[in-house]
C-alpha positions as CSV (number, residue, x, y, z in Angstrom):
1,M,-23.5,2.8,18.1
2,G,-20.4,1.1,19.9
3,T,-19.6,-2.6,20.3
4,Q,-21.3,-4.1,23.3
5,P,-18.9,-4.1,26.6
6,S,-19.3,-7.8,26.9
7,K,-17.6,-8.4,23.5
8,I,-14.8,-6.0,24.3
9,A,-14.2,-7.5,27.7
10,L,-14.2,-11.1,26.1
11,L,-11.5,-10.0,23.5
12,I,-9.4,-8.2,26.2
13,S,-9.4,-11.1,28.6
14,S,-8.5,-13.3,25.7
15,V,-5.5,-11.2,24.8
16,L,-4.4,-10.8,28.4
17,S,-3.9,-14.5,28.6
18,L,-1.5,-14.1,25.4
19,S,0.6,-11.3,26.8
20,A,2.3,-13.7,29.3
21,L,3.2,-16.1,26.3
22,P,5.7,-15.9,23.6
23,V,6.7,-15.1,19.4
24,L,8.8,-17.1,17.0
25,A,11.4,-16.5,14.3
26,A,9.9,-17.4,11.1
27,E,11.8,-17.3,7.8
28,S,13.7,-15.3,5.2
29,S,11.6,-12.8,3.2
30,Q,12.2,-12.2,-0.5
31,Q,13.1,-8.6,-0.8
32,L,14.4,-6.2,-3.4
33,V,16.9,-4.8,-0.9
34,V,18.7,-7.3,1.3
35,D,21.1,-6.5,4.0
36,E,21.7,-8.3,7.4
37,T,20.7,-5.0,9.2
38,I,17.5,-4.6,7.6
39,T,14.3,-5.3,9.5
40,V,10.7,-5.9,8.3
41,T,7.5,-5.7,10.1
42,G,5.3,-8.5,8.7
43,A,4.4,-9.8,12.0
44,R,3.8,-6.3,13.6
45,F,7.3,-6.5,15.3
46,D,10.7,-5.9,13.8
47,R,12.2,-8.9,12.3
48,T,15.5,-9.5,10.4
49,T,15.2,-10.7,6.7
50,D,15.7,-14.4,7.8
51,Q,12.7,-14.4,10.2
52,Q,9.8,-14.0,7.9
53,L,7.7,-16.7,6.3
54,T,5.7,-14.2,4.2
55,V,7.0,-13.0,0.8
56,I,8.0,-9.4,1.5
57,N,9.4,-6.8,-1.0
58,T,11.2,-3.7,0.4
59,I,12.3,-0.6,-1.2
60,E,14.7,1.5,0.8
61,R,15.3,5.4,0.7
62,E,18.4,5.0,-1.6
63,E,16.6,3.2,-4.3
64,I,13.6,5.7,-4.0
65,E,16.1,8.6,-4.7
66,R,17.5,6.9,-7.7
67,L,14.1,6.1,-9.1
68,N,13.0,9.9,-8.6
69,P,9.5,8.9,-8.6
70,K,6.5,11.5,-8.9
71,S,4.2,9.2,-7.1
72,I,4.2,6.3,-4.9
73,A,2.6,4.2,-7.7
74,D,5.9,4.9,-9.6
75,V,7.8,3.0,-6.8
76,L,5.3,0.2,-6.5
77,E,5.2,-0.6,-10.2
78,I,8.6,-2.0,-10.3
79,L,7.8,-4.7,-7.8
80,P,6.8,-8.2,-8.8
81,G,3.1,-9.0,-8.4
82,V,2.1,-5.3,-8.1
83,S,0.0,-3.8,-10.9
84,V,-0.8,0.0,-11.3
85,T,-3.5,1.5,-13.4
86,R,-3.6,5.3,-13.8
87,N,-6.3,7.7,-15.1
88,G,-3.4,9.8,-16.4
89,G,-0.4,11.2,-14.6
90,A,0.9,11.7,-11.2
91,G,-2.0,13.8,-10.0
92,Q,-4.7,11.6,-11.2
93,T,-6.7,8.7,-9.6
94,T,-4.3,5.6,-9.3
95,S,-5.2,2.1,-8.4
96,V,-2.8,-0.5,-7.1
97,S,-3.5,-4.2,-7.2
98,I,-1.4,-7.0,-5.6
99,R,-1.5,-10.4,-7.2
100,G,-4.5,-9.7,-9.3
101,S,-6.8,-8.8,-6.4
102,N,-9.0,-5.6,-6.4
103,S,-7.4,-2.3,-5.4
104,S,-9.9,-2.2,-2.4
105,H,-8.3,-5.6,-1.3
106,V,-5.0,-3.9,-0.5
107,L,-4.4,-2.7,3.1
108,V,-2.4,0.5,3.3
109,I,-0.8,1.6,6.6
110,V,1.4,4.8,7.0
111,D,3.6,4.8,10.1
112,G,1.2,2.1,11.7
113,V,-2.0,3.9,10.9
114,K,-4.5,2.5,8.5
115,V,-5.5,5.1,5.8
116,G,-8.2,5.3,3.1
117,S,-11.8,6.1,2.5
118,A,-14.5,4.2,4.3
119,T,-17.1,5.4,1.7
120,L,-15.2,4.4,-1.4
121,G,-12.9,1.7,0.0
122,S,-9.9,3.1,-1.8
123,V,-6.6,4.8,-0.9
124,S,-5.4,8.1,-2.5
125,F,-1.9,7.0,-3.7
126,N,-1.2,10.5,-5.4
127,S,-1.6,12.6,-2.1
128,I,1.5,11.4,-0.3
129,S,5.0,12.9,-1.6
130,P,7.6,10.4,-2.2
131,E,10.0,12.7,-0.7
132,N,8.5,12.1,2.7
133,I,9.1,8.2,2.5
134,E,11.9,6.3,4.0
135,R,10.8,2.7,3.3
136,I,8.0,0.8,1.7
137,E,7.2,-2.9,2.5
138,V,4.7,-4.9,0.6
139,L,3.5,-8.0,2.0
140,K,2.0,-10.6,-0.4
141,G,-0.8,-12.9,0.3
142,P,-3.7,-12.7,3.0
143,R,-2.7,-11.1,6.2
144,A,-6.0,-10.5,7.6
145,S,-5.1,-12.9,10.5
146,V,-2.6,-10.3,11.6
147,W,-3.9,-7.0,10.3
148,G,-7.7,-7.4,9.9
149,S,-10.0,-6.2,7.0
150,D,-8.8,-5.4,3.6
151,A,-5.6,-7.5,3.4
152,I,-6.9,-10.0,0.9
153,G,-4.3,-9.4,-1.7
154,G,-1.6,-8.0,0.6
155,V,-0.4,-5.1,2.7
156,I,1.5,-1.9,1.8
157,Q,3.2,-0.4,4.7
158,I,4.8,3.1,4.2
159,F,7.3,4.5,6.6
160,T,8.1,8.4,6.6
161,R,11.5,9.7,6.7
162,Q,13.8,9.2,9.7
163,L,17.0,11.3,10.0
164,K,19.7,11.2,12.8
165,S,20.6,14.2,14.6
166,G,22.6,16.7,12.5
167,E,21.3,15.1,9.3
168,G,19.4,17.2,6.8
169,F,18.7,17.8,3.2
170,V,17.1,20.3,0.9
171,G,16.3,19.9,-2.7
172,A,14.7,21.5,-5.8
173,E,13.5,20.0,-9.2
174,Y,12.0,21.2,-12.5
175,G,10.6,19.3,-15.3
176,T,8.1,18.7,-18.1
177,N,4.7,20.3,-17.9
178,D,6.3,23.0,-15.7
179,Y,6.7,20.4,-12.7
180,L,8.3,22.2,-9.6
181,R,9.3,20.6,-6.4
182,G,11.0,22.0,-3.3
183,S,11.7,19.8,-0.2
184,A,13.7,20.1,3.0
185,G,14.1,17.9,6.2
186,F,16.3,17.7,9.1
187,G,16.8,15.5,12.2
188,M,17.3,16.9,15.8
189,E,18.0,15.5,19.2
190,H,16.1,16.1,22.5
191,G,17.8,14.4,25.5
192,E,17.7,10.7,24.8
193,G,15.5,10.9,21.8
194,S,15.2,12.5,18.2
195,S,12.7,13.7,15.8
196,T,12.6,14.2,12.1
197,L,10.6,16.9,10.2
198,V,10.2,16.7,6.4
199,V,8.5,19.4,4.1
200,S,7.7,18.9,0.4
201,R,5.8,21.1,-2.1
202,E,5.1,20.0,-5.7
203,Q,3.0,21.4,-8.5
204,S,2.6,20.8,-12.3
205,N,0.5,22.4,-15.0
206,G,-0.2,18.9,-16.2
207,Y,-1.8,18.0,-19.7
208,D,-5.0,17.0,-21.0
209,V,-5.6,13.5,-19.5
210,Y,-8.9,12.3,-21.0
211,D,-9.7,11.9,-25.0
212,G,-13.3,12.0,-25.3
213,A,-15.0,15.0,-24.0
214,E,-14.3,18.1,-26.3
215,S,-15.6,20.6,-23.7
216,E,-12.7,19.1,-21.3
217,N,-9.8,19.8,-23.6
218,D,-7.7,21.6,-21.1
219,A,-4.6,20.9,-19.0
220,D,-5.2,18.9,-15.8
221,G,-2.8,20.0,-13.3
222,Y,-2.1,19.2,-9.6
223,D,-0.2,20.6,-6.5
224,R,0.4,19.0,-3.2
225,T,2.1,19.8,0.1
226,S,3.2,17.2,2.4
227,I,4.5,17.6,6.0
228,S,5.7,14.7,8.2
229,L,7.0,14.6,11.7
230,K,8.5,11.3,13.3
231,G,10.2,10.8,16.6
232,S,10.9,8.8,19.7
233,Q,12.0,9.4,23.4
234,L,13.6,7.1,25.8
235,L,11.8,7.4,29.0
236,S,13.9,4.7,30.9
237,Q,15.8,1.6,30.2
238,Q,12.6,-0.3,29.3
239,W,10.1,2.5,28.3
240,Q,10.0,4.5,25.0
241,A,7.6,7.0,23.8
242,L,6.9,7.1,19.9
243,W,5.1,9.6,17.7
244,S,4.5,10.4,14.2
245,G,2.3,12.7,12.1
246,Q,1.5,13.3,8.4
247,Y,-0.4,16.1,6.6
248,D,-1.1,16.2,2.9
249,R,-3.0,19.1,1.3
250,G,-3.5,19.7,-2.4
251,N,-5.5,20.2,-5.6
252,N,-6.1,17.7,-8.5
253,Q,-7.7,18.7,-11.7
254,F,-9.5,16.2,-13.9
255,D,-11.9,15.8,-16.6
256,D,-15.5,15.4,-16.7
257,I,-15.6,12.5,-18.9
258,Y,-19.3,13.3,-19.8
259,G,-18.7,16.7,-20.9
260,S,-21.9,17.7,-18.9
261,G,-20.4,20.6,-17.1
262,G,-19.9,18.4,-13.8
263,V,-17.0,18.6,-11.4
264,D,-13.6,18.7,-12.8
265,E,-11.4,19.5,-9.7
266,S,-10.8,18.2,-6.2
267,D,-9.3,19.6,-3.2
268,Y,-8.0,17.2,-0.4
269,A,-6.8,17.7,3.2
270,N,-5.8,14.4,4.8
271,Y,-3.9,13.8,8.0
272,L,-2.9,11.1,10.4
273,W,-1.1,11.2,13.8
274,N,-0.1,8.4,16.0
275,L,1.0,8.4,19.7
276,G,2.3,5.3,21.4
277,T,4.6,3.7,23.9
278,Q,6.7,0.7,24.1
279,Y,8.0,-1.5,26.8
280,T,10.8,-3.8,26.5
281,G,11.9,-6.1,29.3
282,G,13.9,-9.2,28.6
283,K,12.0,-11.5,26.4
284,Y,8.7,-9.5,26.6
285,T,7.8,-6.4,24.4
286,S,4.5,-4.5,24.4
287,K,3.3,-1.6,22.2
288,L,0.2,0.5,22.8
289,A,-0.7,3.1,20.4
290,Y,-3.6,5.5,19.8
291,S,-4.0,7.2,16.4
292,Q,-6.4,9.3,14.2
293,S,-6.6,9.8,10.5
294,R,-8.8,11.7,8.1
295,D,-9.5,11.3,4.3
296,Y,-11.1,14.3,3.0
297,N,-12.2,15.3,-0.4
298,E,-14.1,18.4,-1.8
299,N,-15.1,18.0,-5.6
300,F,-16.2,20.9,-7.4
301,R,-16.4,22.7,-10.9
302,G,-13.4,24.9,-11.2
303,D,-15.1,27.4,-13.7
304,N,-18.7,27.1,-12.5
305,A,-19.6,27.4,-8.7
306,A,-23.3,26.6,-9.9
307,A,-22.2,23.0,-10.6
308,G,-22.2,22.4,-7.0
309,I,-19.7,21.1,-4.3
310,A,-19.5,17.4,-3.1
311,K,-17.7,16.7,0.2
312,Y,-16.5,13.1,1.2
313,E,-14.8,12.5,4.5
314,T,-13.7,9.6,6.5
315,K,-12.4,9.9,10.1
316,R,-10.8,6.9,11.6
317,K,-9.8,6.4,15.4
318,Q,-7.6,3.6,16.2
319,V,-6.1,1.8,19.3
320,N,-3.5,-0.9,18.9
321,W,-2.1,-3.1,21.7
322,S,0.5,-5.7,20.4
323,N,2.6,-8.1,22.6
324,Q,5.3,-10.5,21.9
325,Y,7.1,-12.8,24.1
326,L,10.3,-14.8,23.1
327,V,9.9,-18.2,24.8
328,G,13.2,-19.8,23.6
329,N,13.9,-23.1,22.0
330,G,12.7,-21.4,18.7
331,L,9.2,-20.8,20.1
332,N,7.7,-17.3,20.1
333,L,4.1,-16.0,20.7
334,S,2.6,-12.7,19.8
335,G,-0.9,-11.3,20.3
336,G,-3.0,-8.2,20.5
337,I,-6.1,-6.2,20.3
338,D,-7.1,-3.7,17.6
339,W,-10.2,-1.2,17.9
340,S,-11.1,1.3,15.5
341,N,-14.0,3.7,14.8
342,E,-14.8,4.8,11.3
343,A,-17.0,7.7,10.8
344,V,-18.2,9.2,7.5
345,L,-19.8,12.6,6.4
346,G,-23.1,12.3,4.6
347,D,-26.7,11.6,5.0
348,Y,-26.2,7.9,5.7
349,A,-28.6,5.6,7.6
350,Q,-25.6,4.9,9.8
351,N,-22.5,7.3,10.0
352,D,-20.1,5.3,12.1
353,R,-19.1,1.8,13.1
354,D,-16.8,0.2,15.5
355,I,-14.5,-2.7,14.6
356,V,-12.9,-4.8,17.3
357,G,-10.1,-7.6,16.7
358,A,-8.1,-9.8,18.6
359,Y,-5.1,-11.9,17.0
360,L,-2.6,-14.7,18.2
361,L,0.5,-15.4,16.2
362,V,2.6,-18.6,17.1
363,E,6.1,-19.2,15.5
364,K,8.2,-22.2,16.0
365,Q,11.5,-23.5,14.6
366,W,12.8,-27.1,14.7
367,Q,16.3,-27.1,13.2
368,K,15.7,-26.7,9.4
369,L,11.8,-26.7,9.9
370,L,10.0,-23.4,10.4
371,A,6.2,-23.0,11.2
372,E,3.8,-20.2,11.7
373,V,0.2,-20.3,12.9
374,A,-2.0,-17.0,13.2
375,V,-5.7,-16.7,14.0
376,R,-7.7,-13.6,14.4
377,Y,-11.4,-12.8,15.3
378,D,-12.9,-9.5,14.1
379,D,-16.4,-8.1,15.1
380,V,-17.7,-5.4,12.6
381,E,-20.6,-3.4,14.1
382,N,-23.9,-4.0,12.2
383,V,-22.2,-6.2,9.4
384,D,-20.7,-9.6,10.7
385,S,-17.8,-11.3,12.6
386,E,-15.0,-12.9,10.8
387,T,-12.5,-15.3,12.0
388,T,-9.4,-15.6,9.7
389,Y,-6.2,-17.8,9.9
390,N,-2.8,-18.3,8.3
391,L,-0.7,-21.5,8.3
392,S,2.8,-21.4,7.0
393,L,5.5,-24.1,6.8
394,A,9.2,-23.7,5.5
395,Y,12.1,-26.2,5.1
396,Q,15.6,-24.9,4.9
397,F,17.5,-27.4,2.7
398,N,20.8,-25.5,3.2
399,E,22.2,-21.9,3.4
400,Q,21.0,-21.2,-0.1
401,W,17.7,-23.0,-0.7
402,R,14.5,-22.8,1.2
403,L,10.9,-23.9,0.3
404,S,7.8,-22.5,2.1
405,A,4.0,-23.0,1.7
406,T,1.3,-20.8,3.1
407,T,-2.6,-21.0,3.2
408,G,-4.8,-18.5,4.7
409,T,-8.2,-16.5,4.7
410,A,-9.0,-12.9,4.6
411,F,-11.9,-10.6,4.5
412,K,-13.1,-7.1,3.2
413,V,-15.8,-5.1,5.1
414,P,-18.4,-3.4,2.9
415,T,-18.1,0.2,2.4
416,F,-20.5,2.8,3.9
417,N,-21.4,3.5,0.3
418,D,-22.4,-0.2,-0.3
419,L,-24.4,-0.4,2.9
420,Y,-25.9,2.7,3.5
421,W,-25.8,5.1,0.4
422,P,-29.2,7.0,0.4
423,G,-31.7,5.2,-1.8
424,S,-29.4,2.4,-3.1
425,G,-27.5,0.9,-0.2
426,N,-27.9,-2.8,1.0
427,P,-27.5,-3.1,4.8
428,E,-27.8,-6.8,4.4
429,L,-24.3,-7.1,2.7
430,L,-21.7,-9.5,4.0
431,S,-17.9,-9.0,4.0
432,E,-16.0,-10.2,0.9
433,T,-13.9,-13.3,1.8
434,S,-11.0,-15.2,0.4
435,E,-9.0,-18.3,0.7
436,S,-5.5,-18.5,-0.7
437,Y,-2.5,-20.7,-1.2
438,D,1.1,-20.0,-1.9
439,M,4.4,-21.9,-2.4
440,T,7.6,-20.2,-2.6
441,L,11.1,-21.4,-3.6
442,N,13.8,-18.9,-2.3
443,Y,17.5,-18.8,-3.2
444,R,20.2,-16.6,-1.7
445,R,24.0,-16.6,-2.0
446,N,26.5,-13.9,-1.7
447,D,25.1,-11.1,-4.0
448,V,22.5,-13.2,-5.7
449,Q,19.1,-13.7,-4.5
450,A,16.1,-14.9,-6.2
451,Y,12.7,-16.5,-5.6
452,V,9.7,-18.0,-7.6
453,S,6.3,-18.1,-6.0
454,L,3.2,-19.9,-7.3
455,F,-0.2,-18.6,-5.8
456,K,-3.9,-19.2,-6.0
457,N,-6.7,-17.0,-4.5
458,D,-10.4,-17.7,-4.4
459,I,-12.5,-14.8,-3.5
460,D,-16.2,-15.1,-2.7
461,N,-19.1,-12.7,-1.8
462,L,-17.8,-10.0,-4.1
463,I,-19.9,-7.0,-4.0
464,A,-21.4,-5.7,-7.4
465,W,-24.5,-4.1,-8.7
466,A,-27.5,-6.4,-9.2
467,P,-31.2,-6.3,-10.1
468,T,-33.4,-6.6,-7.0
469,G,-36.6,-7.6,-9.1
470,I,-38.3,-4.4,-7.4
471,I,-39.8,-1.9,-10.0
472,G,-39.2,1.9,-9.0
473,D,-41.6,4.7,-9.4
474,N,-40.0,5.6,-12.9
475,G,-40.8,2.0,-14.2
476,W,-37.3,0.8,-14.2
477,E,-36.0,-2.2,-12.0
478,I,-34.0,-1.0,-9.0
479,W,-30.4,-2.3,-8.7
480,K,-28.5,-2.4,-5.5
481,P,-25.1,-3.8,-4.3
482,A,-25.2,-7.6,-3.6
483,N,-22.8,-10.3,-2.8
484,V,-23.1,-11.9,-6.2
485,N,-19.8,-12.4,-7.6
486,N,-16.8,-14.8,-7.2
487,A,-13.3,-14.8,-8.7
488,E,-10.4,-17.3,-9.0
489,I,-6.9,-16.0,-9.5
490,T,-3.9,-18.2,-10.1
491,G,-0.4,-17.0,-11.0
492,A,3.4,-17.1,-10.5
493,E,5.9,-14.4,-9.5
494,F,9.5,-14.5,-10.2
495,F,12.2,-12.1,-8.9
496,T,16.0,-12.1,-8.9
497,K,18.8,-9.6,-8.3
498,F,22.4,-10.1,-9.0
499,G,25.6,-8.4,-9.8
500,L,27.4,-9.2,-13.2
501,F,30.2,-7.4,-14.9
502,G,30.2,-4.5,-12.5
503,L,26.4,-3.9,-13.1
504,E,23.6,-4.6,-10.7
505,H,20.6,-6.2,-12.4
506,Q,17.1,-6.8,-11.0
507,L,14.4,-8.8,-12.8
508,A,10.7,-9.2,-11.8
509,Y,8.0,-11.1,-13.9
510,T,4.4,-11.8,-12.9
511,Y,2.0,-14.2,-14.6
512,L,-1.8,-13.9,-13.8
513,D,-4.7,-16.2,-14.9
514,T,-7.8,-14.5,-13.5
515,E,-11.7,-15.5,-14.1
516,D,-14.9,-13.9,-13.1
517,K,-16.9,-17.1,-12.2
518,A,-20.2,-15.6,-13.2
519,T,-19.0,-14.5,-16.7
520,E,-16.2,-17.0,-17.2
521,K,-14.2,-14.0,-18.6
522,A,-10.9,-12.5,-17.2
523,L,-11.1,-9.9,-14.5
524,T,-10.9,-6.3,-16.0
525,G,-7.7,-4.4,-15.6
526,R,-5.5,-7.4,-15.2
527,S,-2.5,-8.3,-17.5
528,E,-1.7,-11.9,-18.0
529,N,2.1,-10.8,-18.4
530,E,4.0,-8.1,-16.6
531,F,7.7,-7.8,-16.6
532,N,10.3,-5.3,-15.2
533,Y,14.1,-5.1,-15.7
534,S,16.3,-2.6,-13.8
535,L,20.0,-2.1,-14.5
536,S,22.2,0.1,-12.4
537,Y,25.7,1.0,-12.5
538,Q,28.1,3.3,-10.4
539,W,31.3,4.8,-11.6
540,Q,33.4,7.2,-9.4
541,D,30.9,10.0,-8.7
542,F,28.2,9.0,-11.4
543,D,25.3,6.6,-11.1
544,L,23.2,5.3,-13.9
545,L,19.8,3.6,-13.6
546,A,17.7,2.1,-16.4
547,N,14.3,0.9,-15.8
548,Y,12.2,-1.1,-18.4
549,H,8.6,-1.9,-17.8
550,Y,6.4,-4.2,-20.0
551,Q,2.7,-4.3,-19.3
552,G,0.7,-6.9,-21.3
553,K,-2.7,-6.2,-22.7
554,R,-5.5,-5.7,-20.2
555,Y,-9.0,-6.9,-20.5
556,A,-11.3,-3.8,-20.5
557,G,-14.8,-5.7,-20.6
558,Y,-17.2,-6.3,-23.5
559,D,-14.6,-8.4,-25.2
560,Q,-12.3,-5.3,-25.6
561,Y,-8.6,-5.3,-24.5
562,L,-6.2,-2.3,-23.8
563,D,-3.0,-2.8,-25.9
564,A,0.2,-3.8,-24.3
565,Y,2.9,-1.2,-23.9
566,H,6.7,-0.9,-23.3
567,Q,8.2,1.9,-21.0
568,L,11.9,2.7,-20.7
569,D,13.0,5.2,-18.2
570,L,16.6,6.5,-17.6
571,G,18.3,8.3,-14.6
572,L,21.7,9.9,-14.2
573,G,23.2,11.1,-10.8
574,Y,26.4,13.1,-10.5
575,K,27.9,13.6,-7.0
576,V,29.5,17.1,-7.3
577,T,30.8,17.0,-3.7
578,D,30.2,14.7,-0.6
579,N,27.0,17.0,0.0
580,W,25.7,18.3,-3.4
581,Q,24.3,16.0,-6.1
582,L,22.7,16.6,-9.6
583,R,20.2,14.3,-11.0
584,L,18.7,14.1,-14.5
585,K,15.6,11.7,-15.1
586,A,13.9,10.9,-18.3
587,N,10.5,9.0,-18.2
588,N,9.0,7.1,-21.2
589,V,12.1,7.8,-23.3
590,F,10.5,6.5,-26.5
591,D,7.3,8.5,-25.9
592,E,5.3,5.5,-25.9
593,E,1.4,5.8,-26.0
594,I,0.6,4.4,-22.6
595,I,-3.2,3.6,-21.6
596,S,-3.9,1.6,-18.4
597,V,-7.6,2.8,-18.3
598,A,-9.6,3.3,-21.5
599,N,-9.3,6.9,-22.9
600,Y,-6.9,8.1,-20.4
601,F,-3.4,8.8,-21.6
602,S,0.0,9.1,-19.8
603,P,1.9,12.3,-20.0
604,G,4.3,11.0,-22.8
605,R,8.0,11.7,-22.6
606,E,9.1,13.6,-19.4
607,V,12.4,15.1,-18.5
608,F,13.3,16.3,-15.0
609,F,16.5,17.8,-13.5
610,S,17.2,18.2,-9.6
611,V,19.7,19.3,-7.4
612,S,20.0,18.5,-3.7
613,Y,22.1,19.1,-0.7
614,N,22.6,16.4,2.0
615,A,24.2,17.2,5.4
616,L,25.5,13.9,6.8
């Protein structure tokens, strides 16, 4: 069923009144990569790094290449406030948490398109190849007032590769567990526009990821193919056409942990595409985009067709209309309307729903004082409506020091499984909600940058399985999802990057104190302490990267903890010519036993060698 026309008309009329108004310059973001030319999109429009109030960590293509990651999670793990849990290696289920929130409380956007499953409420971080990524932005704290549902912990924005005309690359890599990768990409011009095409293919024989099911003592490999297309065309002095597309296809092998002969493989075929136009005329900018995405998985038993096949699919359509107006005198306004339709495959009481939202963002600067106010209204079909806000203030003491404070609310819509799973869904569920606070002290001078951030997040109406008091036909009490849990998360986040003795140093530390209010115990899967230190050095045609990661012990439930671990990765690159480069990467050099989910092991020590050619 669709949203009532009267509601849509009300939202459209409210935003039409915004589009004749203005957007403001906020304040400098705290980033891993800082350059005056770098822009970020925390407010849905490009801003320079001194125009953001929100803490934003950014990783650019150059650093991704030096990290030589095998998954997006490998990139995210080096960031402060970002924690990763894996059911094994690069091809296995991976969860990403921001500042202690659930993985489902992280909104993931690829080239402006929301991705993920509406049945599980999760995102497959192992399906997108890092070779296709140009930049990653991680926005900390609640951003539902700008982006809508899911942004309780933060937002991860992924931007695919963008090459200039005449630029191109081709690369190959081989490594541990018969890992193979081939990739290529090139940029091309067409009139007053350009497009980029990137193709990547990877595969690995894998290893046995699970310790516990004797019948599953086999290697769990994976393969994936990724294709991305991105481009733009200038139509006139004011109008521009924009497009992007991403297709990911592959297979992941895993273990049936119960040894019951159940499914142990998954085929996936995910895609997204986005068509848009942008008008820029003086102080006014408007963007209109239509997109579609699919998250599809087919689970089966690789050696036994009789085990059955389970299919899961989410299809999502989106329309986004965003506007900004630069009023002047430090005052800017922006606002817009978002519409999406989520449809799922399966025998649900309801298979699709519409979500309509409208937002307004006001930014204002008075000399050294910066302010931001954002408010948003979302109507979720057959669930509820939510009004969220963000209030931010910052004071610039001098060119080096700045103090900012933020408070805001956010929400997460229940999944289709929570609401309508046959026999156990609860259609009376409400959205999970949060209220958070953040204070950040930022320092920047020459080649030194640092920030320390204190934060608190109270999350209510968390959905969990709970007894209903009703006895089923089998004599057992029936359990269903219910809004029964509350959580409190407090913490601190520190980051610094500086040059010393010809070396570039980067330190990130996160402290978390979490509590499940019902049990008064820590939230599962969270570490109290997490630390990352990176050291890089460049000498003539050589570059060296050493990355150390410490993960503190994690609460696993039932008064059990997973051990803390240390991981050291080393990378060495050599530029043979201006175009040819060789790279050697060693992960987990000391072969530490790494377990982030009980009974699931890391691949141990890994070594990879790659060769690449770049046409500049």
